[in-house]
C-alpha positions in Angstrom: 21.1 33.9 -2.3 21.7 30.1 -0.6 19.3 27.9 0.1 19.5 25.4 3.1 19.2 21.5 2.4 16.2 19.8 2.9 15.4 18.3 6.4 16.3 15.0 7.3 13.3 11.8 6.4 13.6 9.5 9.3 12.2 6.3 7.6 9.3 4.5 10.0 9.6 1.5 12.0 9.3 -1.7 9.8 6.5 -3.1 12.3 4.3 0.6 11.4 1.2 -0.1 9.7 2.2 2.0 6.3 5.6 0.6 5.7 3.5 -3.0 6.0 0.7 -1.4 3.7 3.4 -0.2 1.5 5.8 -2.8 1.3 2.1 -5.1 0.7 1.7 -3.6 -2.6 5.5 -3.6 -3.9 5.7 -5.8 -7.0 2.3 -5.1 -8.1 2.5 -3.9 -11.7 0.6 -0.6 -12.1 1.4 1.9 -15.2 3.2 5.0 -13.2 4.7 4.7 -10.0 2.4 7.3 -8.4 -0.3 4.3 -9.0 1.6 2.4 -6.0 1.6 5.2 -3.5 -2.5 5.4 -4.3 -2.8 1.5 -3.8 -0.5 1.7 -1.0 -2.5 4.7 0.9 -5.9 2.8 0.9 -4.2 -0.6 2.0 -3.4 1.4 5.1 -6.3 3.4 5.3 -8.4 0.0 5.2 -5.6 -1.8 7.7 -6.6 0.9 10.3 -10.1 1.6 10.3 -11.3 -1.8 8.8 -14.9 -0.5 7.3 -15.2 -2.4 4.3 -13.7 -4.6 2.3 -10.1 -5.3 1.4 -11.3 -5.3 -2.6 -13.4 -2.4 -1.8 -9.9 -1.0 -1.1 -8.0 -1.7 -4.0 -10.6 -0.7 -6.7 -11.2 2.9 -4.8 -7.6 3.4 -5.2 -8.1 4.0 -8.7 -4.9 2.5 -9.6 -4.1 1.7 -13.0 -3.0 -1.8 -12.8 -1.6 -4.1 -15.2 -3.0 -7.2 -13.7 -6.7 -8.5 -12.5 -8.2 -6.4 -9.1 -8.3 -10.2 -8.3 -4.6 -11.0 -8.4 -3.7 -7.4 -7.0 -5.5 -8.7 -3.8 -4.2 -11.6 -3.2 -0.9 -10.4 -3.8 -1.5 -8.4 -1.0 -3.4 -10.9 1.4 -0.4 -12.8 0.7 2.6 -10.5 1.8 -0.3 -9.0 4.9 -0.2 -12.9 6.1 3.5 -13.3 5.7 3.3 -10.1 8.4 0.7 -11.9 10.5 -2.0 -9.4 9.7 -5.4 -10.9 9.3 -7.3 -9.9 5.8 -10.5 -11.8 6.5 
């Protein structure tokens, strides 16, 4: 029995909210890579809904950060500002 190769994955556009959200958390020290996935998802959710604060999005992610949540929020805000996205 043979198996088919996996489907090709088309990367998201560099200006999409998903790409920006996950790029904003890249480089934040965490215990496991999956923690960055959860953090990136929560930042994306915050960017698309703006229903709560960014601080709450970081806390809700439950990522095991190796820096304080405040430092993580500042790093994320910095990247988002560079991309021209308001963070207040």
